[in-house]
MARVO-93996 format. One record per residue: x, y, z of N, C-alpha, C, O, CB in turn. Coordinates in steps of 0.02 Angstrom, whole numbers, padded with zeros to 5 digits, always signed. Each point is the difference from the previous one (the first is absolute). Glycine has a CB too. Layout:
n.X:X | n.Y:Y | n.Z:Z | ca.X:X | ca.Y:Y | ca.Z:Z | c.X:X | c.Y:Y | c.Z:Z | o.X:X | o.Y:Y | o.Z:Z | cb.X:X | cb.Y:Y | cb.Z:Z $
...
REM end
This chain:
n.X:+00042 | n.Y:-00059 | n.Z:+00000 | ca.X:-00042 | ca.Y:+00059 | ca.Z:+00000 | c.X:+00044 | c.Y:+00062 | c.Z:+00000 | o.X:+00047 | o.Y:+00005 | o.Z:+00039 | cb.X:-00139 | cb.Y:-00067 | cb.Z:+00022 $
n.X:+00077 | n.Y:+00108 | n.Z:-00105 | ca.X:+00032 | ca.Y:+00065 | ca.Z:+00000 | c.X:-00056 | c.Y:+00052 | c.Z:-00002 | o.X:-00056 | o.Y:-00015 | o.Z:-00021 | cb.X:+00162 | cb.Y:-00029 | cb.Z:-00036 $
n.X:-00091 | n.Y:+00105 | n.Z:+00078 | ca.X:-00051 | ca.Y:+00051 | ca.Z:+00000 | c.X:+00028 | c.Y:+00066 | c.Z:-00026 | o.X:+00059 | o.Y:+00015 | o.Z:+00010 | cb.X:-00115 | cb.Y:-00071 | cb.Z:+00087 $
n.X:+00014 | n.Y:+00094 | n.Z:-00130 | ca.X:+00018 | ca.Y:+00064 | ca.Z:-00028 | c.X:-00033 | c.Y:+00054 | c.Z:+00042 | o.X:-00060 | o.Y:-00002 | o.Z:+00013 | cb.X:+00071 | cb.Y:-00046 | cb.Z:-00130 $
n.X:+00029 | n.Y:+00097 | n.Z:+00139 | ca.X:-00028 | ca.Y:+00055 | ca.Z:+00039 | c.X:-00053 | c.Y:+00035 | c.Z:-00041 | o.X:+00006 | o.Y:+00008 | o.Z:-00061 | cb.X:+00103 | cb.Y:+00008 | cb.Z:+00123 $
n.X:-00161 | n.Y:+00006 | n.Z:-00028 | ca.X:-00055 | ca.Y:+00035 | ca.Z:-00034 | c.X:-00050 | c.Y:+00024 | c.Z:+00051 | o.X:+00009 | o.Y:-00008 | o.Z:+00060 | cb.X:+00008 | cb.Y:-00061 | cb.Z:-00162 $
n.X:-00070 | n.Y:+00099 | n.Z:+00077 | ca.X:-00051 | ca.Y:+00030 | ca.Z:+00043 | c.X:-00059 | c.Y:-00047 | c.Z:+00014 | o.X:-00043 | o.Y:+00016 | o.Z:+00041 | cb.X:+00077 | cb.Y:+00095 | cb.Z:-00085 $
n.X:-00037 | n.Y:-00167 | n.Z:+00010 | ca.X:-00058 | ca.Y:-00044 | ca.Z:+00007 | c.X:+00005 | c.Y:-00043 | c.Z:+00063 | o.X:+00055 | o.Y:-00010 | o.Z:+00028 | cb.X:-00067 | cb.Y:+00007 | cb.Z:-00153 $
n.X:-00045 | n.Y:-00021 | n.Z:+00147 | ca.X:-00003 | ca.Y:-00043 | ca.Z:+00059 | c.X:+00043 | c.Y:-00062 | c.Z:-00010 | o.X:+00036 | o.Y:-00021 | o.Z:+00046 | cb.X:-00151 | cb.Y:+00063 | cb.Z:-00020 $
n.X:+00111 | n.Y:-00073 | n.Z:-00084 | ca.X:+00037 | ca.Y:-00061 | ca.Z:-00013 | c.X:+00075 | c.Y:+00012 | c.Z:+00003 | o.X:+00038 | o.Y:-00044 | o.Z:+00023 | cb.X:-00132 | cb.Y:+00002 | cb.Z:-00094 $
n.X:+00117 | n.Y:+00100 | n.Z:+00048 | ca.X:+00071 | ca.Y:+00016 | ca.Z:+00006 | c.X:+00021 | c.Y:+00004 | c.Z:+00073 | o.X:+00052 | o.Y:-00027 | o.Z:+00019 | cb.X:-00057 | cb.Y:+00089 | cb.Z:-00128 $
n.X:-00034 | n.Y:-00027 | n.Z:+00149 | ca.X:+00017 | ca.Y:+00009 | ca.Z:+00070 | c.X:-00002 | c.Y:-00066 | c.Z:+00038 | o.X:+00042 | o.Y:-00011 | o.Z:+00044 | cb.X:-00088 | cb.Y:+00126 | cb.Z:-00049 $
n.X:+00000 | n.Y:-00159 | n.Z:-00012 | ca.X:-00004 | ca.Y:-00066 | ca.Z:+00033 | c.X:+00062 | c.Y:-00041 | c.Z:-00018 | o.X:+00031 | o.Y:-00030 | o.Z:+00044 | cb.X:-00157 | cb.Y:+00034 | cb.Z:-00046 $
n.X:+00144 | n.Y:-00005 | n.Z:-00061 | ca.X:+00059 | ca.Y:-00038 | ca.Z:-00022 | c.X:+00063 | c.Y:+00025 | c.Z:+00035 | o.X:+00041 | o.Y:-00040 | o.Z:+00023 | cb.X:-00096 | cb.Y:+00020 | cb.Z:-00133 $
n.X:+00062 | n.Y:+00086 | n.Z:+00114 | ca.X:+00058 | ca.Y:+00029 | ca.Z:+00032 | c.X:+00001 | c.Y:-00017 | c.Z:+00075 | o.X:+00052 | o.Y:-00017 | o.Z:+00028 | cb.X:-00051 | cb.Y:+00110 | cb.Z:-00112 $
n.X:-00059 | n.Y:-00090 | n.Z:+00115 | ca.X:-00006 | ca.Y:-00015 | ca.Z:+00072 | c.X:+00019 | c.Y:-00072 | c.Z:+00014 | o.X:+00037 | o.Y:-00014 | o.Z:+00047 | cb.X:-00127 | cb.Y:+00100 | cb.Z:-00037 $
n.X:+00064 | n.Y:-00132 | n.Z:-00050 | ca.X:+00014 | ca.Y:-00072 | ca.Z:+00010 | c.X:+00075 | c.Y:-00013 | c.Z:-00008 | o.X:+00031 | o.Y:-00032 | o.Z:+00042 | cb.X:-00147 | cb.Y:+00002 | cb.Z:-00083 $
n.X:+00144 | n.Y:+00054 | n.Z:-00014 | ca.X:+00071 | ca.Y:-00012 | ca.Z:-00013 | c.X:+00044 | c.Y:+00031 | c.Z:+00054 | o.X:+00049 | o.Y:-00031 | o.Z:+00023 | cb.X:-00073 | cb.Y:+00027 | cb.Z:-00145 $
n.X:+00008 | n.Y:+00064 | n.Z:+00143 | ca.X:+00040 | ca.Y:+00034 | ca.Z:+00051 | c.X:-00004 | c.Y:-00037 | c.Z:+00067 | o.X:+00051 | o.Y:-00009 | o.Z:+00033 | cb.X:-00070 | cb.Y:+00118 | cb.Z:-00091 $
n.X:-00041 | n.Y:-00131 | n.Z:+00077 | ca.X:-00008 | ca.Y:-00035 | ca.Z:+00064 | c.X:+00036 | c.Y:-00067 | c.Z:+00000 | o.X:+00017 | o.Y:-00026 | o.Z:+00053 | cb.X:-00127 | cb.Y:+00083 | cb.Z:-00037 $
n.X:+00121 | n.Y:-00086 | n.Z:-00074 | ca.X:+00036 | ca.Y:-00063 | ca.Z:-00006 | c.X:+00076 | c.Y:+00010 | c.Z:-00007 | o.X:+00037 | o.Y:-00048 | o.Z:-00008 | cb.X:-00139 | cb.Y:-00001 | cb.Z:-00044 $
n.X:+00123 | n.Y:+00112 | n.Z:+00054 | ca.X:+00071 | ca.Y:+00013 | ca.Z:-00008 | c.X:+00023 | c.Y:-00005 | c.Z:-00072 | o.X:+00059 | o.Y:-00010 | o.Z:-00014 | cb.X:-00042 | cb.Y:-00033 | cb.Z:+00128 $
n.X:-00064 | n.Y:+00051 | n.Z:-00161 | ca.X:+00016 | ca.Y:-00006 | ca.Z:-00071 | c.X:-00010 | c.Y:+00066 | c.Z:-00037 | o.X:-00023 | o.Y:+00002 | o.Z:-00057 | cb.X:-00011 | cb.Y:-00123 | cb.Z:+00062 $
n.X:+00051 | n.Y:+00175 | n.Z:+00030 | ca.X:-00008 | ca.Y:+00066 | ca.Z:-00030 | c.X:+00040 | c.Y:+00010 | c.Z:-00064 | o.X:-00016 | o.Y:+00044 | o.Z:-00040 | cb.X:-00003 | cb.Y:-00002 | cb.Z:+00153 $
n.X:+00069 | n.Y:-00084 | n.Z:-00123 | ca.X:+00040 | ca.Y:+00005 | ca.Z:-00062 | c.X:-00041 | c.Y:-00023 | c.Z:-00061 | o.X:+00023 | o.Y:+00008 | o.Z:-00057 | cb.X:+00081 | cb.Y:-00028 | cb.Z:+00124 $
n.X:-00164 | n.Y:-00007 | n.Z:-00056 | ca.X:-00043 | ca.Y:-00021 | ca.Z:-00055 | c.X:-00052 | c.Y:+00053 | c.Z:-00017 | o.X:-00047 | o.Y:-00013 | o.Z:-00037 | cb.X:+00065 | cb.Y:-00105 | cb.Z:+00070 $
n.X:-00010 | n.Y:+00178 | n.Z:-00005 | ca.X:-00045 | ca.Y:+00056 | ca.Z:-00014 | c.X:+00036 | c.Y:+00046 | c.Z:-00050 | o.X:+00055 | o.Y:+00024 | o.Z:+00014 | cb.X:-00110 | cb.Y:-00030 | cb.Z:+00102 $
n.X:+00024 | n.Y:+00017 | n.Z:-00173 | ca.X:+00029 | ca.Y:+00042 | ca.Z:-00052 | c.X:-00028 | c.Y:+00070 | c.Z:+00003 | o.X:-00060 | o.Y:+00010 | o.Z:+00010 | cb.X:+00075 | cb.Y:-00111 | cb.Z:-00083 $
n.X:+00029 | n.Y:+00150 | n.Z:+00066 | ca.X:-00020 | ca.Y:+00071 | ca.Z:+00002 | c.X:-00029 | c.Y:+00023 | c.Z:-00067 | o.X:-00041 | o.Y:+00047 | o.Z:-00001 | cb.X:+00130 | cb.Y:-00027 | cb.Z:+00087 $
n.X:-00069 | n.Y:-00051 | n.Z:-00140 | ca.X:-00023 | ca.Y:+00021 | ca.Z:-00066 | c.X:-00007 | c.Y:-00061 | c.Z:-00046 | o.X:+00020 | o.Y:-00055 | o.Z:+00018 | cb.X:+00036 | cb.Y:+00168 | cb.Z:-00003 $
n.X:-00084 | n.Y:-00102 | n.Z:-00074 | ca.X:-00014 | ca.Y:-00055 | ca.Z:-00046 | c.X:+00063 | c.Y:-00036 | c.Z:-00022 | o.X:+00000 | o.Y:-00061 | o.Z:-00006 | cb.X:-00101 | cb.Y:+00123 | cb.Z:-00032 $
n.X:+00155 | n.Y:-00025 | n.Z:+00025 | ca.X:+00062 | ca.Y:-00032 | ca.Z:-00022 | c.X:+00028 | c.Y:-00045 | c.Z:+00056 | o.X:+00023 | o.Y:-00055 | o.Z:-00014 | cb.X:+00001 | cb.Y:+00153 | cb.Z:-00062 $
n.X:-00026 | n.Y:-00074 | n.Z:+00138 | ca.X:+00022 | ca.Y:-00041 | ca.Z:+00056 | c.X:-00044 | c.Y:-00062 | c.Z:+00008 | o.X:+00025 | o.Y:-00054 | o.Z:+00016 | cb.X:+00019 | cb.Y:+00157 | cb.Z:+00042 $
n.X:-00108 | n.Y:-00096 | n.Z:-00071 | ca.X:-00047 | ca.Y:-00056 | ca.Z:+00003 | c.X:+00019 | c.Y:-00053 | c.Z:-00051 | o.X:+00002 | o.Y:-00060 | o.Z:+00015 | cb.X:-00094 | cb.Y:+00137 | cb.Z:+00025 $
n.X:+00107 | n.Y:-00055 | n.Z:-00101 | ca.X:+00020 | ca.Y:-00047 | ca.Z:-00053 | c.X:+00065 | c.Y:-00035 | c.Z:+00019 | o.X:+00008 | o.Y:-00060 | o.Z:-00011 | cb.X:-00065 | cb.Y:+00132 | cb.Z:-00075 $
n.X:+00104 | n.Y:-00035 | n.Z:+00113 | ca.X:+00064 | ca.Y:-00029 | ca.Z:+00021 | c.X:-00011 | c.Y:-00052 | c.Z:+00055 | o.X:+00030 | o.Y:-00054 | o.Z:-00002 | cb.X:+00029 | cb.Y:+00160 | cb.Z:-00029 $
n.X:-00101 | n.Y:-00091 | n.Z:+00079 | ca.X:-00015 | ca.Y:-00048 | ca.Z:+00054 | c.X:-00033 | c.Y:-00063 | c.Z:-00028 | o.X:+00015 | o.Y:-00055 | o.Z:+00021 | cb.X:-00028 | cb.Y:+00150 | cb.Z:+00060 $
n.X:-00032 | n.Y:-00085 | n.Z:-00129 | ca.X:-00034 | ca.Y:-00058 | ca.Z:-00030 | c.X:+00050 | c.Y:-00047 | c.Z:-00034 | o.X:-00009 | o.Y:-00061 | o.Z:+00002 | cb.X:-00094 | cb.Y:+00132 | cb.Z:-00020 $
n.X:+00155 | n.Y:-00043 | n.Z:-00011 | ca.X:+00051 | ca.Y:-00041 | ca.Z:-00033 | c.X:+00041 | c.Y:-00040 | c.Z:+00051 | o.X:+00020 | o.Y:-00056 | o.Z:-00014 | cb.X:-00016 | cb.Y:+00139 | cb.Z:-00079 $
n.X:+00009 | n.Y:-00052 | n.Z:+00150 | ca.X:+00046 | ca.Y:-00030 | ca.Z:+00049 | c.X:-00036 | c.Y:-00028 | c.Z:+00061 | o.X:+00033 | o.Y:-00018 | o.Z:+00049 | cb.X:+00053 | cb.Y:+00096 | cb.Z:-00089 $
n.X:-00151 | n.Y:-00081 | n.Z:+00038 | ca.X:-00039 | ca.Y:-00023 | ca.Z:+00058 | c.X:+00020 | c.Y:-00069 | c.Z:+00023 | o.X:-00001 | o.Y:-00014 | o.Z:+00061 | cb.X:-00093 | cb.Y:+00083 | cb.Z:-00102 $
n.X:+00111 | n.Y:-00113 | n.Z:-00003 | ca.X:+00016 | ca.Y:-00069 | ca.Z:+00019 | c.X:+00061 | c.Y:-00004 | c.Z:+00045 | o.X:+00012 | o.Y:-00053 | o.Z:+00030 | cb.X:-00061 | cb.Y:+00016 | cb.Z:-00138 $
n.X:+00087 | n.Y:+00090 | n.Z:+00114 | ca.X:+00060 | ca.Y:+00000 | ca.Z:+00042 | c.X:-00013 | c.Y:+00026 | c.Z:+00070 | o.X:+00046 | o.Y:+00006 | o.Z:+00041 | cb.X:+00021 | cb.Y:+00009 | cb.Z:-00144 $
n.X:-00129 | n.Y:+00002 | n.Z:+00118 | ca.X:-00016 | ca.Y:+00029 | ca.Z:+00065 | c.X:-00034 | c.Y:-00051 | c.Z:+00045 | o.X:-00022 | o.Y:-00053 | o.Z:-00023 | cb.X:+00011 | cb.Y:+00165 | cb.Z:-00030 $
n.X:+00006 | n.Y:-00096 | n.Z:+00116 | ca.X:-00032 | ca.Y:-00043 | ca.Z:+00050 | c.X:-00075 | c.Y:-00003 | c.Z:-00014 | o.X:-00034 | o.Y:+00051 | o.Z:+00001 | cb.X:+00122 | cb.Y:-00021 | cb.Z:+00086 $
n.X:-00115 | n.Y:-00089 | n.Z:-00100 | ca.X:-00071 | ca.Y:-00005 | ca.Z:-00016 | c.X:-00044 | c.Y:+00008 | c.Z:+00062 | o.X:+00022 | o.Y:-00010 | o.Z:+00056 | cb.X:+00007 | cb.Y:-00066 | cb.Z:-00152 $
n.X:-00091 | n.Y:+00094 | n.Z:+00084 | ca.X:-00049 | ca.Y:+00009 | ca.Z:+00055 | c.X:-00008 | c.Y:-00064 | c.Z:+00041 | o.X:-00009 | o.Y:+00004 | o.Z:+00060 | cb.X:-00050 | cb.Y:+00081 | cb.Z:-00129 $
n.X:+00063 | n.Y:-00142 | n.Z:+00036 | ca.X:-00010 | ca.Y:-00063 | ca.Z:+00036 | c.X:+00051 | c.Y:-00010 | c.Z:+00055 | o.X:-00015 | o.Y:-00030 | o.Z:+00052 | cb.X:-00032 | cb.Y:-00019 | cb.Z:-00156 $
n.X:+00108 | n.Y:+00074 | n.Z:+00094 | ca.X:+00052 | ca.Y:-00006 | ca.Z:+00051 | c.X:-00017 | c.Y:+00044 | c.Z:+00061 | o.X:+00018 | o.Y:-00018 | o.Z:+00057 | cb.X:+00067 | cb.Y:-00006 | cb.Z:-00147 $
n.X:-00118 | n.Y:+00080 | n.Z:+00078 | ca.X:-00016 | ca.Y:+00047 | ca.Z:+00054 | c.X:-00060 | c.Y:-00022 | c.Z:+00042 | o.X:-00007 | o.Y:+00021 | o.Z:+00057 | cb.X:+00055 | cb.Y:+00070 | cb.Z:-00127 $
n.X:-00091 | n.Y:-00130 | n.Z:+00042 | ca.X:-00064 | ca.Y:-00016 | ca.Z:+00033 | c.X:+00006 | c.Y:-00027 | c.Z:+00070 | o.X:-00032 | o.Y:+00027 | o.Z:+00045 | cb.X:-00011 | cb.Y:-00049 | cb.Z:-00156 $
n.X:+00083 | n.Y:-00029 | n.Z:+00124 | ca.X:+00001 | ca.Y:-00029 | ca.Z:+00067 | c.X:+00025 | c.Y:+00048 | c.Z:+00054 | o.X:-00020 | o.Y:-00005 | o.Z:+00058 | cb.X:+00038 | cb.Y:-00105 | cb.Z:-00111 $
n.X:+00024 | n.Y:+00157 | n.Z:+00034 | ca.X:+00032 | ca.Y:+00043 | ca.Z:+00050 | c.X:-00036 | c.Y:+00066 | c.Z:+00010 | o.X:+00022 | o.Y:+00041 | o.Z:+00041 | cb.X:+00085 | cb.Y:-00094 | cb.Z:-00071 $
n.X:-00163 | n.Y:+00066 | n.Z:-00005 | ca.X:-00032 | ca.Y:+00065 | ca.Z:+00003 | c.X:-00071 | c.Y:-00005 | c.Z:+00026 | o.X:-00039 | o.Y:-00042 | o.Z:-00023 | cb.X:+00111 | cb.Y:+00079 | cb.Z:-00071 $
n.X:-00089 | n.Y:+00007 | n.Z:+00141 | ca.X:-00067 | ca.Y:+00001 | ca.Z:+00029 | c.X:-00054 | c.Y:+00019 | c.Z:-00051 | o.X:-00059 | o.Y:-00012 | o.Z:+00012 | cb.X:+00110 | cb.Y:+00041 | cb.Z:+00097 $
n.X:-00031 | n.Y:+00001 | n.Z:-00164 | ca.X:-00048 | ca.Y:+00018 | ca.Z:-00052 | c.X:-00041 | c.Y:-00060 | c.Z:-00024 | o.X:-00057 | o.Y:+00008 | o.Z:-00020 | cb.X:+00134 | cb.Y:+00085 | cb.Z:-00015 $
n.X:-00047 | n.Y:-00152 | n.Z:+00038 | ca.X:-00033 | ca.Y:-00061 | ca.Z:-00024 | c.X:-00028 | c.Y:-00043 | c.Z:+00057 | o.X:-00020 | o.Y:-00057 | o.Z:-00012 | cb.X:+00096 | cb.Y:+00059 | cb.Z:-00086 $
n.X:-00076 | n.Y:+00024 | n.Z:+00159 | ca.X:-00027 | ca.Y:-00036 | ca.Z:+00058 | c.X:-00075 | c.Y:+00014 | c.Z:+00005 | o.X:-00021 | o.Y:+00043 | o.Z:+00039 | cb.X:+00134 | cb.Y:-00037 | cb.Z:+00021 $
n.X:-00153 | n.Y:-00042 | n.Z:-00098 | ca.X:-00071 | ca.Y:+00013 | ca.Z:-00005 | c.X:-00035 | c.Y:-00009 | c.Z:+00067 | o.X:-00043 | o.Y:+00041 | o.Z:+00018 | cb.X:+00047 | cb.Y:-00078 | cb.Z:-00136 $
n.X:+00011 | n.Y:-00014 | n.Z:+00155 | ca.X:-00033 | ca.Y:-00012 | ca.Z:+00064 | c.X:+00011 | c.Y:+00059 | c.Z:+00047 | o.X:-00048 | o.Y:+00024 | o.Z:+00031 | cb.X:+00065 | cb.Y:-00148 | cb.Z:-00045 $
n.X:+00044 | n.Y:+00148 | n.Z:+00020 | ca.X:+00014 | ca.Y:+00058 | ca.Z:+00043 | c.X:-00034 | c.Y:+00063 | c.Z:-00025 | o.X:-00026 | o.Y:+00039 | o.Z:+00039 | cb.X:+00136 | cb.Y:-00091 | cb.Z:-00009 $
n.X:-00112 | n.Y:+00061 | n.Z:-00096 | ca.X:-00033 | ca.Y:+00058 | ca.Z:-00029 | c.X:-00074 | c.Y:+00001 | c.Z:+00017 | o.X:-00027 | o.Y:+00051 | o.Z:+00019 | cb.X:+00111 | cb.Y:-00050 | cb.Z:-00112 $
n.X:-00117 | n.Y:-00059 | n.Z:+00087 | ca.X:-00071 | ca.Y:-00005 | ca.Z:+00016 | c.X:-00012 | c.Y:+00015 | c.Z:+00073 | o.X:-00047 | o.Y:+00036 | o.Z:+00017 | cb.X:+00032 | cb.Y:-00121 | cb.Z:-00108 $
n.X:+00056 | n.Y:+00057 | n.Z:+00136 | ca.X:-00009 | ca.Y:+00014 | ca.Z:+00071 | c.X:+00009 | c.Y:+00074 | c.Z:+00015 | o.X:-00039 | o.Y:+00029 | o.Z:+00039 | cb.X:+00081 | cb.Y:-00145 | cb.Z:-00012 $
n.X:+00008 | n.Y:+00148 | n.Z:-00057 | ca.X:+00010 | ca.Y:+00072 | ca.Z:+00010 | c.X:-00058 | c.Y:+00040 | c.Z:-00028 | o.X:-00021 | o.Y:+00050 | o.Z:+00030 | cb.X:+00144 | cb.Y:-00068 | cb.Z:-00034 $
n.X:-00149 | n.Y:-00002 | n.Z:-00054 | ca.X:-00056 | ca.Y:+00035 | ca.Z:-00030 | c.X:-00062 | c.Y:-00005 | c.Z:+00045 | o.X:-00037 | o.Y:+00049 | o.Z:+00008 | cb.X:+00083 | cb.Y:-00073 | cb.Z:-00123 $
n.X:-00059 | n.Y:-00035 | n.Z:+00143 | ca.X:-00057 | ca.Y:-00008 | ca.Z:+00045 | c.X:+00007 | c.Y:+00045 | c.Z:+00061 | o.X:-00049 | o.Y:+00030 | o.Z:+00022 | cb.X:+00036 | cb.Y:-00148 | cb.Z:-00061 $
n.X:+00073 | n.Y:+00122 | n.Z:+00067 | ca.X:+00012 | ca.Y:+00045 | ca.Z:+00058 | c.X:-00013 | c.Y:+00072 | c.Z:-00021 | o.X:-00031 | o.Y:+00038 | o.Z:+00038 | cb.X:+00117 | cb.Y:-00118 | cb.Z:+00010 $
n.X:-00063 | n.Y:+00099 | n.Z:-00107 | ca.X:-00010 | ca.Y:+00068 | ca.Z:-00025 | c.X:-00074 | c.Y:+00016 | c.Z:-00007 | o.X:-00022 | o.Y:+00055 | o.Z:+00018 | cb.X:+00132 | cb.Y:-00060 | cb.Z:-00077 $
n.X:-00149 | n.Y:-00042 | n.Z:+00032 | ca.X:-00071 | ca.Y:+00012 | ca.Z:-00009 | c.X:-00036 | c.Y:+00005 | c.Z:+00068 | o.X:-00045 | o.Y:+00041 | o.Z:+00007 | cb.X:+00050 | cb.Y:-00103 | cb.Z:-00116 $
n.X:+00016 | n.Y:+00022 | n.Z:+00157 | ca.X:-00030 | ca.Y:+00004 | ca.Z:+00067 | c.X:+00017 | c.Y:+00067 | c.Z:+00032 | o.X:-00043 | o.Y:+00032 | o.Z:+00031 | cb.X:+00052 | cb.Y:-00156 | cb.Z:-00018 $
n.X:+00053 | n.Y:+00147 | n.Z:-00021 | ca.X:+00020 | ca.Y:+00065 | ca.Z:+00027 | c.X:-00039 | c.Y:+00056 | c.Z:-00033 | o.X:-00024 | o.Y:+00046 | o.Z:+00034 | cb.X:+00138 | cb.Y:-00090 | cb.Z:-00010 $
n.X:-00122 | n.Y:+00041 | n.Z:-00090 | ca.X:-00037 | ca.Y:+00052 | ca.Z:-00036 | c.X:-00074 | c.Y:+00000 | c.Z:+00021 | o.X:-00030 | o.Y:+00053 | o.Z:+00009 | cb.X:+00109 | cb.Y:-00065 | cb.Z:-00107 $
n.X:-00108 | n.Y:-00047 | n.Z:+00107 | ca.X:-00070 | ca.Y:-00005 | ca.Z:+00022 | c.X:-00007 | c.Y:+00029 | c.Z:+00071 | o.X:-00049 | o.Y:+00034 | o.Z:+00014 | cb.X:+00032 | cb.Y:-00136 | cb.Z:-00086 $
n.X:+00065 | n.Y:+00088 | n.Z:+00115 | ca.X:-00002 | ca.Y:+00027 | ca.Z:+00069 | c.X:+00003 | c.Y:+00076 | c.Z:-00001 | o.X:-00038 | o.Y:+00033 | o.Z:+00036 | cb.X:+00093 | cb.Y:-00138 | cb.Z:+00007 $
n.X:-00011 | n.Y:+00133 | n.Z:-00083 | ca.X:+00005 | ca.Y:+00073 | ca.Z:-00006 | c.X:-00066 | c.Y:+00029 | c.Z:-00023 | o.X:-00024 | o.Y:+00049 | o.Z:+00027 | cb.X:+00147 | cb.Y:-00058 | cb.Z:-00052 $
n.X:-00153 | n.Y:-00022 | n.Z:-00026 | ca.X:-00064 | ca.Y:+00024 | ca.Z:-00027 | c.X:-00056 | c.Y:-00007 | c.Z:+00051 | o.X:-00038 | o.Y:+00046 | o.Z:+00011 | cb.X:+00077 | cb.Y:-00076 | cb.Z:-00126 $
n.X:-00044 | n.Y:-00029 | n.Z:+00146 | ca.X:-00055 | ca.Y:-00015 | ca.Z:+00046 | c.X:+00003 | c.Y:+00042 | c.Z:+00064 | o.X:-00052 | o.Y:+00010 | o.Z:+00032 | cb.X:+00049 | cb.Y:-00125 | cb.Z:-00078 $
n.X:+00061 | n.Y:+00138 | n.Z:+00064 | ca.X:+00006 | ca.Y:+00042 | ca.Z:+00060 | c.X:-00007 | c.Y:+00074 | c.Z:-00016 | o.X:+00009 | o.Y:+00043 | o.Z:+00044 | cb.X:+00064 | cb.Y:-00130 | cb.Z:+00007 $
n.X:-00087 | n.Y:+00103 | n.Z:-00114 | ca.X:-00012 | ca.Y:+00069 | ca.Z:-00020 | c.X:+00063 | c.Y:+00043 | c.Z:-00006 | o.X:-00005 | o.Y:+00061 | o.Z:-00004 | cb.X:-00103 | cb.Y:-00072 | cb.Z:+00059 $
n.X:+00166 | n.Y:-00021 | n.Z:-00056 | ca.X:+00062 | ca.Y:+00038 | ca.Z:-00007 | c.X:+00011 | c.Y:+00019 | c.Z:-00073 | o.X:-00025 | o.Y:-00032 | o.Z:-00046 | cb.X:+00074 | cb.Y:-00028 | cb.Z:+00146 $
n.X:-00011 | n.Y:+00113 | n.Z:-00109 | ca.X:+00017 | ca.Y:+00022 | ca.Z:-00068 | c.X:+00047 | c.Y:-00051 | c.Z:-00033 | o.X:+00041 | o.Y:-00030 | o.Z:+00035 | cb.X:-00056 | cb.Y:+00152 | cb.Z:-00001 $
n.X:+00009 | n.Y:-00130 | n.Z:-00099 | ca.X:+00047 | ca.Y:-00045 | ca.Z:-00035 | c.X:+00072 | c.Y:+00022 | c.Z:+00012 | o.X:+00014 | o.Y:+00060 | o.Z:+00004 | cb.X:-00101 | cb.Y:-00083 | cb.Z:-00092 $
n.X:+00132 | n.Y:-00025 | n.Z:+00094 | ca.X:+00070 | ca.Y:+00015 | ca.Z:+00011 | c.X:+00043 | c.Y:-00057 | c.Z:-00028 | o.X:-00024 | o.Y:-00054 | o.Z:-00014 | cb.X:-00004 | cb.Y:+00120 | cb.Z:+00118 $
n.X:+00090 | n.Y:-00052 | n.Z:-00111 | ca.X:+00048 | ca.Y:-00051 | ca.Z:-00021 | c.X:+00017 | c.Y:-00043 | c.Z:+00060 | o.X:+00003 | o.Y:+00025 | o.Z:+00056 | cb.X:+00044 | cb.Y:+00049 | cb.Z:-00147 $
n.X:-00035 | n.Y:-00138 | n.Z:+00079 | ca.X:+00024 | ca.Y:-00044 | ca.Z:+00053 | c.X:+00043 | c.Y:-00054 | c.Z:-00031 | o.X:-00005 | o.Y:-00013 | o.Z:-00060 | cb.X:-00097 | cb.Y:+00037 | cb.Z:+00132 $
n.X:+00143 | n.Y:-00055 | n.Z:-00032 | ca.X:+00047 | ca.Y:-00050 | ca.Z:-00023 | c.X:-00018 | c.Y:-00067 | c.Z:+00029 | o.X:-00015 | o.Y:-00006 | o.Z:+00059 | cb.X:+00104 | cb.Y:+00092 | cb.Z:-00070 $
n.X:-00087 | n.Y:-00138 | n.Z:-00031 | ca.X:-00010 | ca.Y:-00068 | ca.Z:+00023 | c.X:+00067 | c.Y:-00036 | c.Z:-00006 | o.X:+00025 | o.Y:-00010 | o.Z:-00055 | cb.X:-00149 | cb.Y:+00009 | cb.Z:+00020 $
n.X:+00152 | n.Y:-00018 | n.Z:+00092 | ca.X:+00063 | ca.Y:-00036 | ca.Z:+00000 | c.X:-00010 | c.Y:-00072 | c.Z:-00019 | o.X:-00056 | o.Y:-00022 | o.Z:-00012 | cb.X:+00100 | cb.Y:+00099 | cb.Z:+00099 $
n.X:+00011 | n.Y:-00113 | n.Z:-00090 | ca.X:-00004 | ca.Y:-00071 | ca.Z:-00016 | c.X:-00037 | c.Y:-00037 | c.Z:+00054 | o.X:+00016 | o.Y:+00007 | o.Z:+00060 | cb.X:+00091 | cb.Y:+00000 | cb.Z:-00124 $
n.X:-00157 | n.Y:-00046 | n.Z:+00044 | ca.X:-00042 | ca.Y:-00038 | ca.Z:+00048 | c.X:+00034 | c.Y:-00065 | c.Z:+00016 | o.X:-00026 | o.Y:-00040 | o.Z:+00039 | cb.X:-00078 | cb.Y:+00092 | cb.Z:-00083 $
REM end
């Protein structure tokens, strides 16, 4: 997977995923860099190698954290408090 910088949601998601996996070198700033990366992609660390070591692919933990976040958001709403940012740590 390589990603090209841009203003679209899909560009930002691709950049976010690659960066969080420590693969920021697979993000191209311009079209020529993107083409160059596409040619040499086979020489880089594949996503499959990153999966076991990265929480991004820990679906069970993500779901548990999401459930905690939804409960916290519901509690804030149900108690009449103003919406606010909050952090859900690793469960």
